[in-house]
C-alpha positions in Angstrom: 22.5 8.7 8.5 26.1 8.3 9.4 28.8 7.0 7.1 28.9 3.7 9.0 25.2 3.0 8.4 25.5 3.9 4.7 28.1 1.2 4.1 27.1 -1.8 1.9 25.1 -4.4 3.8 27.7 -7.1 3.3 30.9 -5.0 3.4 32.0 -6.6 6.7 31.8 -10.1 5.4 34.9 -11.8 4.1 33.4 -14.5 1.8 36.7 -16.2 1.5 37.3 -16.6 5.2 37.5 -20.3 6.1 38.0 -19.7 9.8 34.4 -20.1 10.7 33.1 -20.6 14.2 31.0 -23.7 13.8 29.6 -23.6 17.3 27.6 -20.4 16.8 27.3 -19.0 13.4 25.1 -16.1 14.6 27.2 -15.0 17.5 27.9 -11.6 15.9 24.3 -11.2 14.6 22.2 -11.8 17.7 20.9 -8.5 19.0 17.4 -9.7 20.0 14.5 -7.3 19.1 11.8 -7.6 21.6 8.5 -5.7 22.0 7.8 -7.0 25.4 8.5 -3.8 27.1 6.6 -1.6 24.7 3.9 -3.5 22.9 0.5 -2.1 24.0 2.0 -0.6 27.1 3.7 2.6 28.4 7.0 3.1 26.8 10.2 2.9 28.8 10.7 6.6 28.3 7.4 7.3 30.1 8.3 5.0 32.9 11.5 6.9 33.5 9.8 10.3 33.9 9.9 11.5 37.5 7.7 14.0 39.3 10.2 16.7 38.9 10.7 15.9 35.2 7.0 16.2 34.6 6.8 19.5 36.3 9.5 20.9 34.0 8.0 19.8 30.7 7.6 22.7 28.3 4.1 23.9 27.2 3.6 25.8 24.0 0.6 28.1 24.0 -0.5 28.9 20.5 -4.3 29.4 20.9 -6.9 29.7 23.7 -7.4 26.0 23.9 -3.6 25.5 24.2 -3.8 27.2 27.6 -5.7 24.2 28.9 -3.2 21.9 27.2 -0.3 23.8 28.9 -2.1 23.4 32.2 -2.5 19.6 31.7 1.2 19.3 30.7 2.2 21.1 33.9 -0.1 18.9 35.9 0.8 15.4 34.7 -0.7 12.0 35.5 0.9 8.9 34.1 -1.2 5.7 34.5 0.0 2.2 33.9 -2.3 -0.9 33.9 -0.4 -4.1 34.7 -0.4 -7.6 36.1 -3.9 -8.9 35.0 -4.9 -11.7 37.3 -7.8 -14.0 37.3 -9.7 -14.2 40.5 -12.0 -17.1 41.2 -13.0 -20.0 39.1 -15.7 -20.8 36.6 -18.4 -18.3 35.6 -18.1 -16.3 38.8 -14.5 -15.5 38.1 -13.2 -12.1 36.9 -9.9 -10.5 35.8 -8.5 -7.7 38.0 -5.8 -5.2 37.0 -3.2 -3.3 39.0 -3.5 0.4 38.3 -0.3 2.4 39.0 -0.6 6.1 39.0 2.2 8.7 39.2 1.3 12.4 39.4 2.4 15.7 40.6 -1.1 17.2 40.9 -1.9 18.6 44.3 -5.5 17.3 44.4 -4.2 13.8 45.0 -3.1 12.8 48.5 0.1 11.1 47.2 2.5 11.2 44.2 2.3 7.5 43.5 -0.3 4.9 44.4 -1.5 1.5 43.2 -5.0 0.0 43.3 -6.7 -3.2 42.1 -9.6 -2.8 39.8 -11.8 -5.2 37.8 -13.0 -4.6 34.3 -16.5 -3.7 35.3 -15.0 -0.8 37.5 -13.5 0.7 34.4 -16.9 0.5 32.6 -18.6 1.9 35.6 -16.2 4.9 35.6 -16.9 5.5 31.9 -20.6 5.4 32.5 -20.4 8.0 35.4 -18.3 10.3 33.3 -20.7 10.0 30.4 -23.7 10.8 32.6 -22.0 13.9 34.0 -20.3 15.4 31.0 -21.7 14.2 27.7 -24.7 16.5 27.8 -22.5 19.5 28.3 -20.5 18.6 25.1 -17.4 17.0 26.6 -15.7 14.3 24.5 -15.6 11.2 26.8 -12.7 8.8 25.8 -14.2 5.4 24.9 -13.7 2.4 27.2 -13.2 -1.1 25.7 -16.4 -2.7 24.7 -17.6 -5.7 26.8 -17.1 -9.0 24.8 -19.4 -11.7 26.0 -17.7 -14.4 23.8 -14.2 -13.4 24.9 -15.1 -13.0 28.6 -16.9 -16.4 28.7 -14.0 -18.2 27.2 -11.6 -16.4 29.6 -13.7 -17.5 32.6 -13.5 -21.1 31.5 -9.7 -21.2 31.0 -6.7 -21.1 33.3 -5.1 -18.0 34.7 -4.3 -15.6 31.8 -0.7 -14.6 30.9 0.4 -11.5 29.0 3.4 -13.2 27.3 3.9 -12.6 23.6 2.2 -15.0 21.2 4.4 -17.8 19.9 2.6 -18.2 16.7 0.4 -21.0 17.7 -3.4 -20.9 17.5 -4.0 -22.6 21.0 -6.8 -21.5 23.1 -4.4 -20.3 25.9 -2.5 -18.1 23.4 -5.6 -16.6 22.1 -6.9 -15.8 25.5 -3.5 -14.3 26.4 -3.8 -12.0 23.4 -7.4 -11.1 24.5 -6.3 -10.1 28.0 -3.3 -8.1 26.7 -5.4 -6.2 24.2 -7.9 -5.4 26.9 -5.2 -4.4 29.4 -3.6 -1.9 26.9 -7.0 -0.5 25.9 -7.9 0.1 29.5 -4.5 1.8 30.1 -5.1 4.1 27.0 -8.6 4.9 28.3 -7.4 6.0 31.7 -4.6 8.1 30.3 -6.9 9.8 27.9 -9.2 10.7 30.8 -6.2 11.9 32.8 -5.0 14.2 29.9 -8.4 16.0 29.8 -8.3 19.2 31.9 -11.9 18.7 33.2 -12.3 15.0 33.5 -8.9 14.4 35.3 -10.3 16.4 38.4 -13.6 14.5 38.5 -14.2 13.1 42.1 -15.2 9.6 40.6 -12.0 9.5 38.6 -9.9 10.4 41.6 -11.6 7.8 43.7 -11.0 5.2 41.0 -7.3 5.9 41.0 -6.5 6.3 44.7 -9.1 4.6 46.8 -7.6 1.5 48.5 -11.0 0.0 49.1 -12.9 -2.1 46.6 -15.3 -0.1 44.6 -19.1 -1.0 44.7 -19.8 -3.4 41.9 -21.1 -1.7 38.8 -23.9 -4.1 38.0 -25.4 -1.9 35.4 -22.5 -2.5 33.1 -23.3 -6.3 32.7 -24.4 -7.0 29.2 -27.0 -9.5 30.4 -28.4 -7.5 33.3 -31.8 -5.7 33.3 -29.9 -2.3 33.1 -27.8 -3.7 30.3 -30.9 -4.7 28.3 -32.4 -1.2 29.0 -29.2 0.4 27.9 -29.4 -1.7 24.6 -33.0 -0.5 24.0 -32.0 3.1 24.6 -29.1 2.7 22.1 -31.5 1.4 19.5 -33.7 4.4 20.1 -30.8 6.8 19.8 -29.8 5.2 16.6 -33.3 5.5 15.2 -33.4 9.2 16.2 -30.0 9.8 14.5 -31.3 8.3 11.3 -34.8 9.9 11.2 -34.0 13.4 12.4 -31.8 15.7 10.4 -31.0 19.1 11.8 -30.8 22.0 9.5 -27.3 23.2 10.4 -26.9 26.9 10.4 -23.3 27.0 11.6 -20.8 26.5 8.7 -18.1 25.5 11.3 -20.1 22.5 12.5 -21.2 21.6 8.9 -17.5 21.5 7.8 -16.4 19.6 11.0 -19.1 17.0 10.7 -18.2 16.3 7.1 -14.5 16.0 8.1 -15.1 13.6 10.9 -17.3 11.3 8.8 -14.6 11.3 6.0 -11.8 10.6 8.6 -13.9 7.8 10.0 -14.3 6.1 6.6 -10.6 6.4 5.8 -9.5 5.1 9.2 -11.8 2.1 8.8 -10.1 1.2 5.6 -6.7 1.6 7.0 -7.6 -0.5 10.1 -8.8 -3.3 7.9 -5.7 -3.2 5.8 -3.4 -3.2 8.9 -5.2 -6.2 10.4 -4.8 -8.0 7.1 -1.1 -7.1 7.1 -0.7 -8.5 10.6 -2.4 -11.7 9.6 -0.2 -12.0 6.5 2.9 -11.6 8.6 1.7 -14.3 11.0 1.2 -16.6 8.1 4.6 -15.7 6.8 6.1 -16.6 10.2 4.4 -20.0 10.0 5.9 -20.6 6.5 9.3 -19.7 8.0 8.7 -22.3 10.6 7.9 -24.9 7.9 11.1 -23.9 6.0 13.2 -24.3 9.1 11.9 -27.9 9.7 12.4 -28.8 6.1 15.9 -27.4 6.0 16.8 -29.4 9.2 15.5 -32.6 7.8 17.4 -32.1 4.6 20.5 -31.3 6.5 20.2 -34.6 8.5 19.8 -36.6 5.2 22.5 -34.9 3.1 25.9 -36.8 3.1 28.0 -33.8 2.1 29.3 -32.2 5.3 29.8 -28.6 4.2 26.3 -28.6 2.6 24.8 -30.3 5.6 26.3 -27.8 7.9 25.1 -24.9 5.8 21.5 -26.4 5.7 21.6 -26.8 9.5 22.6 -23.2 9.9 19.9 -22.2 7.4 17.3 -24.0 9.5 18.5 -22.0 12.5 18.3 -18.9 10.5 14.6 -19.5 9.6 13.7 -20.2 13.2 15.1 -16.7 14.0 13.3 -15.2 11.1 10.1 -16.9 12.3 10.3 -15.1 15.7 11.3 -11.9 14.0 8.2 -12.0 11.8 6.0 -12.7 14.7 7.4 -9.5 16.3 6.7 -7.7 13.1 3.1 -8.9 13.2 2.8 -7.8 16.8 4.1 -4.4 15.9 1.5 -4.1 13.0 -1.3 -5.2 15.3 -0.4 -3.7 18.7 1.4 -0.5 17.8 -0.6 0.6 14.8 -3.9 -1.3 14.4 -5.0 -1.0 18.0 -4.2 2.7 18.0 -6.3 3.2 14.9 -9.2 1.3 16.6 -8.7 3.8 19.5 -9.2 6.7 17.1 -12.3 5.1 15.6 -13.6 4.9 19.2 -12.8 8.6 19.7 -14.5 9.5 16.5 -17.6 7.6 17.8 -17.3 9.7 21.0 -17.1 12.9 18.9 -20.3 11.8 17.0 -22.0 11.3 20.3 -21.4 14.9 21.3 -22.6 16.0 17.9 -25.8 14.0 18.6 -26.1 15.6 22.0 -26.1 19.0 20.4 -28.8 17.9 18.0 -30.9 16.7 21.0 -30.5 20.0 22.7 -31.6 21.7 19.5 -34.6 19.5 19.3 -35.6 20.5 22.9 -35.2 24.1 22.0 -37.3 23.8 18.8 -39.9 21.9 20.7 -40.1 24.8 23.3 -40.5 27.3 20.5 -43.3 25.2 18.9 -45.1 25.0 22.3 -44.6 28.8 22.8 -46.1 29.4 19.4 -49.1 27.1 20.2 -49.7 28.9 23.5 -49.7 32.3 21.8 -52.2 31.0 19.3 -54.4 29.7 22.2 -54.3 33.1 23.9 -55.3 34.8 20.7 -58.3 32.5 20.3 -59.2 33.1 23.9 -59.1 36.8 23.4 -61.3 36.6 20.3 -63.8 34.4 22.3 -63.6 36.9 25.2 -62.8 34.2 27.7 -60.8 35.8 30.6 -60.0 32.5 32.4 -58.5 31.0 29.2 -56.6 34.3 28.6 -55.0 34.2 32.0 -54.1 30.5 31.7 -52.6 31.1 28.3 -50.6 34.1 29.6 -49.1 32.0 32.4 -48.2 29.3 30.0 -46.6 31.8 27.6 -44.4 33.1 30.4 -43.5 29.5 31.3 -42.6 28.5 27.7 -40.8 31.8 27.0 -38.5 30.9 29.9 -38.0 27.4 28.4 -37.2 28.8 25.0 -34.6 31.2 26.5 -33.0 28.4 28.6 -33.0 26.0 25.5 -31.2 28.6 23.5 -28.7 29.2 26.2 -28.1 25.4 26.5 -27.7 25.2 22.7 -25.2 28.1 22.5 -23.3 26.6 25.5 -23.0 23.1 24.1 -21.9 24.5 20.7 -19.2 26.5 22.4 -18.0 23.6 24.4 -17.9 21.3 21.5 -15.8 23.7 19.4 -13.4 24.0 22.3 -13.2 20.2 22.7 -12.6 19.6 19.0 -9.9 22.2 18.9 -8.2 20.4 21.8 -8.7 17.1 20.1 -7.1 18.4 16.8 -4.1 19.5 18.8 -3.6 16.3 20.6 -4.5 14.1 17.7 -1.6 15.2 15.5 0.9 14.8 18.4 -0.4 11.3 19.2 -0.5 10.1 15.6 3.0 11.4 15.0 4.3 9.5 18.1 2.5 6.3 17.0 3.8 6.4 13.4 7.4 7.2 14.6 7.3 4.3 17.0 5.9 2.0 14.3 8.7 3.0 11.9 11.4 2.6 14.5 10.2 -0.8 15.5 10.2 -2.1 11.9 13.6 -0.5 11.2 14.9 -2.5 14.2 13.3 -5.7 12.7 14.7 -5.1 9.2 18.2 -4.3 10.6 18.1 -7.5 12.7 17.0 -9.6 9.6 19.9 -8.2 7.6 22.3 -9.1 10.4 21.0 -12.6 10.4 21.4 -13.1 6.7 24.7 -11.2 6.8 26.1 -13.7 9.2 24.9 -16.7 7.2 26.5 -15.6 3.9 30.0 -16.8 4.7 28.6 -20.3 5.4 26.8 -20.4 2.1 29.9 -19.1 0.2 32.0 -21.8 1.8 30.1 -24.7 0.3 32.4 -26.6 -2.0 
């Protein structure tokens, strides 16, 4: 830090100075800290990146997987989800979002374009990508889960707004927070897909970003539809299969990675719960600052001593400013850190999904081996019984199952190789993303603490002047 920043906090305050500006005690202290431009959204630095800037970004190649990362850095897509708007009224209404894309990739017809998409369109895109790529071992970034309660409440309220919460617990404020969290989660989902070297060139993804026409409604994503209920039953079956079947892992690499991912998930869940509690405590502290401001204002009006009354009035103003500052601190805890931790919990869920797909491929391979063994036993029995027709049938079946066994082994080797590649890529990007998140979190709180010091610093002369 510079010499100026190392100076004592109150070194600039003359405690004996009686020439006070009674009109605005905090004139020198007001440098409002606002997260409006960054909370849950693309930072201003990203918004200022031009197409030429993106093409000149450096790429460091340190391993085979980094060649793909270098390619994706050279071919950039920056996606911003903005302006959520409620369309329609009642239970038939829905929220649509503007999706702005800036890219230098030649597969797109333009460098910049904007489309309007509803929430079910995002879920439909995720479903299509999962159907295409999950079985091959690709990690599909998670989309926000559909909330029946939150969606129903939103349908029955007025048009949502994305303004920052003011500390109240009103229904409108809660719905505004719900919309903002969903908007930011959708934006992160699209950008994660855009950063993937395979998913970013998928035809469905390109159509989602640049097609000016309305996409066909993805009815299968509805939680209460027949397809939604079928999907729920399938998930239950998948869960039962995960619990009841244990694969004898022969690859130490996978054994170590599976243990690492499970341990990381447990620790992230603990951290997520702690951060949510911290955000709640800061909101409660903001509410107590509001109470203190009201009490100080009432005492100021009742106190007959002018200097003390004036100081109490300024103290009430100070607590109002601290209240807003603490709400911004709470938003930083929740939007900058907690939501990103939830993102990584979702990504870990996606990683566990590809692990399970590998287990399913292994099950199919083992089933083919068992059937091949059974057919060979049948042929041996037929030869002992001297039944030519059975021998011919068994021989044909052996050829068929030998082909299935070979294909099953190839599929297992392929998905194992792809998963290793995907996890290596995830490890590389995870460190960079978490570093950026932590740095942003620290910088925001440093701004908040510095602003708080300036507020108290400006109030100190008024307190010293009470006689």
